[in-house]
C-alpha positions in Angstrom: -22.1 6.1 29.1 -20.6 6.2 25.6 -22.7 8.2 23.1 -24.0 6.7 19.8 -23.2 9.2 17.1 -25.3 9.3 13.9 -23.2 7.4 11.3 -23.3 6.7 7.6 -21.2 4.2 5.6 -20.1 5.9 2.4 -18.4 3.6 -0.1 -19.0 1.6 -3.3 -21.7 -1.0 -3.0 -19.3 -3.8 -3.9 -16.9 -2.6 -1.3 -19.7 -2.5 1.3 -20.6 -6.1 0.5 -17.0 -7.2 0.8 -16.3 -5.4 4.1 -19.5 -5.8 6.1 -20.8 -9.2 7.0 -23.6 -9.7 9.5 -21.2 -9.7 12.5 -19.7 -6.3 11.5 -23.1 -4.8 10.7 -24.3 -5.8 14.2 -21.2 -4.2 15.7 -21.7 -1.0 13.7 -25.3 -0.8 14.9 -24.2 -1.2 18.5 -21.8 1.7 18.2 -23.7 4.2 16.1 -27.2 5.5 15.4 -27.8 4.6 11.8 -31.1 6.3 11.4 -33.0 5.3 8.3 -29.9 5.2 6.0 -27.0 2.8 6.6 -25.0 3.2 3.4 -24.7 5.2 0.3 -22.6 4.5 -2.8 -22.8 8.1 -4.1 -24.3 11.4 -3.1 -25.6 12.7 -6.4 -29.2 12.4 -5.2 -30.0 15.4 -3.0 -33.1 13.6 -1.8 -30.9 12.2 1.0 -29.9 15.7 2.3 -32.2 15.6 5.4 -30.4 12.4 6.5 -27.0 13.8 5.6 -27.6 16.8 7.7 -27.7 14.6 10.8 -24.5 12.6 10.1 -21.7 13.1 12.6 -19.5 10.2 11.5 -18.6 8.7 8.1 -17.1 5.3 7.5 -15.4 5.4 4.1 -13.4 3.1 1.9 -12.8 2.5 -1.8 -15.4 4.2 -4.0 -16.1 7.1 -1.5 -16.1 10.6 -3.1 -13.8 13.4 -2.3 -15.0 15.4 0.7 -15.0 18.8 -1.0 -16.8 22.0 0.0 -20.0 21.2 -1.9 -20.3 17.8 -0.2 -19.3 19.1 3.2 -22.0 21.8 3.1 -24.5 18.9 3.0 -22.8 17.4 6.1 -22.9 20.3 8.5 -22.5 18.1 11.6 -19.7 15.9 10.4 -17.0 15.5 13.0 -15.1 12.4 12.1 -14.2 10.1 9.2 -13.0 6.6 9.7 -11.4 5.3 6.5 -11.6 1.5 6.1 -8.7 1.5 3.5 -5.2 2.8 3.1 -4.5 6.2 1.7 -6.9 9.1 2.3 -5.3 11.3 -0.3 -8.1 11.1 -2.8 -10.8 11.8 -0.2 -9.6 15.0 1.5 -9.6 18.5 0.2 -8.6 22.0 1.4 -12.2 22.5 2.6 -11.9 19.3 4.6 -8.8 20.4 6.5 -10.4 23.8 7.1 -13.3 22.2 8.9 -10.9 20.5 11.4 -12.6 17.1 11.0 -10.9 14.1 12.5 -9.9 11.5 9.9 -8.2 8.1 10.5 -6.9 5.5 8.2 -6.6 1.7 8.2 -3.3 1.9 6.4 -1.5 0.1 9.2 -3.6 -3.1 8.8 -3.5 -2.7 5.0 0.2 -2.9 5.2 0.1 -6.4 6.5 -0.9 -8.2 3.3 1.4 -5.9 1.2 4.3 -6.9 3.4 3.4 -10.6 3.2 3.2 -10.4 -0.6 6.5 -8.6 -0.7 8.2 -11.2 1.4 6.9 -13.9 -0.9 8.1 -12.0 -3.9 11.6 -11.5 -2.4 12.0 -15.2 -1.7 10.7 -16.2 -5.2 13.1 -13.6 -6.7 16.0 -15.3 -4.9 15.3 -18.5 -6.9 14.2 -16.5 -10.1 11.1 -18.7 -9.7 8.8 -16.4 -11.6 11.2 -16.6 -14.6 11.7 -20.4 -14.5 8.0 -21.2 -14.1 7.5 -19.8 -17.7 9.4 -22.8 -19.1 7.5 -25.8 -17.7 8.8 -29.2 -18.5 12.4 -28.2 -18.8 14.6 -31.0 -17.3 17.0 -28.5 -15.7 17.4 -24.8 -15.1 17.8 -22.7 -18.3 21.5 -22.5 -19.3 22.3 -18.9 -18.4 25.9 -19.3 -17.4 27.4 -20.3 -14.1 27.7 -16.7 -13.0 23.9 -16.2 -13.1 23.3 -19.6 -11.4 25.8 -18.8 -8.7 23.6 -15.9 -7.6 20.5 -18.1 -7.1 19.3 -18.7 -3.6 18.2 -16.8 -0.5 21.4 -17.1 1.5 24.1 -14.5 1.6 21.9 -12.0 -0.4 21.3 -8.3 0.3 17.8 -6.9 0.3 17.5 -3.2 -0.3 14.3 -1.7 1.2 13.5 1.8 -0.1 11.2 3.5 2.4 11.0 2.6 6.1 7.2 3.2 5.9 4.4 1.2 7.5 4.9 -1.5 4.9 8.7 -1.2 4.7 9.0 -1.7 8.5 6.9 -4.8 8.3 9.0 -6.2 5.4 12.2 -5.7 7.4 10.5 -7.5 10.4 9.3 -10.4 8.2 12.9 -10.9 6.9 14.3 -11.4 10.4 14.0 -15.2 10.6 15.8 -15.8 7.3 19.4 -16.7 7.9 22.0 -15.1 5.8 20.0 -12.1 4.5 21.5 -8.6 4.9 18.8 -6.0 4.9 19.7 -2.3 4.1 17.2 0.5 4.3 17.2 3.7 2.3 15.0 6.5 3.7 16.2 10.0 4.4 13.6 10.5 7.1 14.1 7.2 9.0 15.7 7.1 12.5 18.9 5.1 12.4 18.3 3.5 15.8 14.8 2.4 14.8 16.1 0.8 11.6 18.9 -1.0 13.5 16.4 -2.1 16.2 14.3 -3.7 13.4 17.3 -5.7 12.3 18.5 -3.7 9.3 21.0 -0.9 8.7 20.4 2.5 7.3 22.3 3.9 4.3 21.8 6.5 1.5 20.1 5.2 -1.6 23.2 5.6 -3.6 25.0 3.1 -1.3 22.0 0.7 -1.2 21.6 0.3 -4.9 25.0 -1.3 -5.9 24.7 -4.0 -3.2 21.1 -5.0 -3.5 20.3 -8.4 -5.0 16.7 -7.5 -4.5 15.4 -3.9 -4.3 11.9 -3.5 -2.9 10.0 -0.2 -3.0 7.9 1.2 -0.1 8.0 4.9 -0.5 5.0 7.2 -1.0 4.0 8.7 -4.3 4.8 12.4 -4.0 6.0 14.9 -6.5 9.5 14.6 -5.0 9.5 10.7 -5.4 8.3 10.5 -9.0 10.8 8.4 -10.9 12.8 8.0 -7.7 14.1 4.9 -9.5 15.2 6.2 -12.8 18.0 5.3 -15.4 20.9 6.1 -13.1 19.4 4.2 -10.1 18.6 1.1 -12.3 22.0 1.2 -13.8 23.5 1.2 -10.3 21.9 -2.1 -9.5 24.1 -5.2 -9.9 23.6 -7.6 -12.8 20.9 -10.1 -12.1 19.1 -8.0 -9.4 15.4 -7.9 -9.1 13.3 -4.8 -8.7 10.0 -5.3 -6.7 7.4 -2.6 -6.6 4.3 -3.0 -4.5 4.1 0.7 -3.6 3.2 3.1 -6.5 4.0 2.8 -10.2 5.2 6.4 -10.5 8.2 5.6 -8.3 9.8 3.9 -11.3 10.8 5.2 -14.7 9.2 2.5 -16.8 11.0 3.4 -20.0 14.3 3.0 -18.2 13.1 -0.3 -16.5 12.1 -1.6 -19.9 15.5 -1.1 -21.3 17.2 -2.8 -18.4 14.8 -5.8 -18.4 14.8 -6.1 -22.2 18.6 -6.5 -22.1 18.2 -9.3 -19.5 20.3 -7.5 -17.0 17.5 -7.0 -14.4 14.3 -8.9 -13.4 11.2 -7.1 -12.2 8.1 -8.0 -10.1 5.6 -5.3 -10.5 2.3 -5.2 -8.6 1.8 -1.5 -9.5 2.7 0.2 -12.7 2.6 3.6 -14.4 0.1 3.8 -16.1 -2.0 1.2 -14.3 -3.0 -1.0 -15.9 -0.3 -1.2 -18.5 -1.4 -0.9 -22.1 -2.2 -4.3 -23.6 0.7 -3.9 -26.0 3.3 -3.0 -23.4 6.5 -4.9 -23.9 6.9 -5.3 -20.1 3.9 -7.7 -20.2 5.8 -9.9 -22.7 9.3 -10.1 -21.3 10.1 -13.4 -19.6 12.0 -11.8 -16.8 9.1 -9.4 -15.8 6.2 -10.5 -13.7 3.2 -8.1 -13.6 0.4 -8.8 -11.1 -2.8 -6.7 -11.0 -2.4 -4.6 -7.9 -3.3 -7.5 -5.6 -0.7 -7.1 -2.8 -3.1 -5.0 -0.7 -6.1 -6.3 1.2 -8.3 -8.7 -0.8 -11.1 -11.1 0.2 -10.9 -12.1 3.8 -8.1 -9.6 4.4 -10.5 -6.7 3.8 -12.4 -7.5 7.1 -9.4 -6.2 9.0 -9.9 -2.8 7.4 -13.5 -2.4 8.6 -12.5 -3.8 12.0 -9.9 -1.1 12.3 -12.5 1.6 11.3 -15.0 0.2 13.9 -12.3 0.2 16.6 -11.8 4.0 15.8 -15.6 4.5 16.0 -15.7 2.7 19.3 -12.9 4.9 20.7 -14.6 8.1 19.4 -17.9 7.1 20.9 -16.2 6.5 24.3 -14.3 9.8 24.1 -10.9 8.2 23.7 -8.3 9.5 21.2 -8.0 7.9 17.8 -5.4 5.2 17.3 -4.4 6.1 13.8 -5.3 9.8 13.0 -4.0 11.4 9.9 -3.1 15.0 9.8 -2.2 17.4 7.0 1.5 17.4 7.8 1.7 13.6 7.8 -0.2 13.4 4.5 2.4 15.6 2.9 5.1 13.0 3.4 3.1 9.7 3.2 1.0 7.7 0.8 
């Protein structure tokens, strides 16, 4: 018979309300012993230490604290953390890895809405829809020259995908049904056969940039990828190209991007920025060829339920003695978001 480990939900109160409806709370109760404490938003109050001392499993999400040595000392029986969100980077520490605690992530399911948002952005970019919508009532397309209009449309265009990550792979897959799109992937760690099987081709970034009508970013934010798209990379993009960033703002040199977009040479669709949010007086917020959305590509509203479902699936496997479906180890974290 599967065991029912003592569990605690550790996340912000608003996040808990968004993720857990009655159905999911019932499922949680069927899989775990919740004791007298189901959820906490913070752990500053040491009055909860007797309950924490019994906890074997944490379910975390946005708003959870970093699992540092001080906190882990109050969780002596902790064996597993099931993260109902994407990146675990802000929650793990050296002390966490030293304890050998299992941790999983719902990054795979969080990639679904990001990829869907990216697909929509790519198709809108093909029509420059986010630019033209700013001039309602115009009887025809703005007069920008035949050369610019000749590039409108989503047929015969090349989409550059930077990063064959969870999201990047899904974007490539979602682009399959669209006739006339050439998809090129830049990722030094990707397997060429896997990229080709997904319907794209693999090439170095320097070769992807000059041919990309749309360049979409899906690389992790690491010291080595800061300003991956800088002045030289932006200059290599063809006139009229669109840069889409739904990954991390630090991948792009925003000063260089501002210069290119201010000139009118490039368009940009930014769901993430650096800093985030942009200052209210940022010129990027005022340029007609730049669309900035408030980091909404990831799971929102009903989509967040997939995150907790993924965490509960991991809890069910753990309770039954089965291996985790999406464990994250230290080595993987060093090269992923």
